C-alpha positions in Angstrom: -49.3 -70.5 76.2 -48.1 -68.6 72.7 -50.5 -68.1 70.2 -49.1 -67.8 66.3 -49.9 -64.3 64.7 -48.9 -63.9 61.4 -48.1 -60.4 60.6 -48.4 -58.4 57.3 -45.4 -56.4 55.6 -45.4 -53.8 52.6 -43.1 -54.6 50.3 -42.4 -51.1 48.7 -41.3 -51.7 44.7 -39.9 -50.3 41.5 -42.5 -51.4 38.6 -41.7 -49.5 35.3 -40.5 -46.2 36.8 -43.3 -45.9 39.4 -43.2 -47.7 43.1 -45.8 -50.4 43.7 -46.5 -52.3 46.6 -47.4 -55.7 47.7 -48.7 -56.9 50.8 -46.7 -60.0 52.0 -47.3 -62.7 55.5 -44.6 -63.5 57.5 -43.3 -64.2 61.0 -40.7 -61.5 61.0 -39.5 -58.2 59.1 -36.1 -60.8 58.3 -38.5 -63.5 57.2 -39.9 -60.5 54.9 -36.7 -59.2 54.0 -35.7 -63.3 52.2 -39.2 -63.4 50.4 -38.3 -60.1 48.9 -35.3 -61.2 47.5 -36.6 -64.4 45.9 -39.2 -62.2 43.9 -38.1 -60.2 40.8 -38.6 -57.0 41.6 -36.3 -54.0 43.0 -37.6 -53.8 46.5 -37.3 -50.1 47.9 -38.1 -50.9 51.7 -40.0 -53.1 53.4 -42.7 -51.4 56.0 -45.2 -53.6 59.1 -48.4 -53.4 57.4 -51.7 -51.0 58.4 -53.3 -53.9 57.3 -52.0 -55.4 61.1 -55.2 -52.7 62.8 -57.9 -55.1 63.6 -61.4 -52.7 63.8 -63.5 -52.3 67.1 -66.7 -53.6 66.8 -69.4 -50.6 66.7 -72.6 -51.0 68.7 
């Protein structure tokens, strides 16, 4: 059985001389790169988002 999981990637981009981060949902880094190329921002990098971490339950 295959489980489909949406992954989050952070696009690091420049906006008016400042670095900003936009999180996108994509199946792979290549897909995130394609989304970045379609955007109207100057992308500086793409990284796997920390928001993919699922917090553990605490008793």
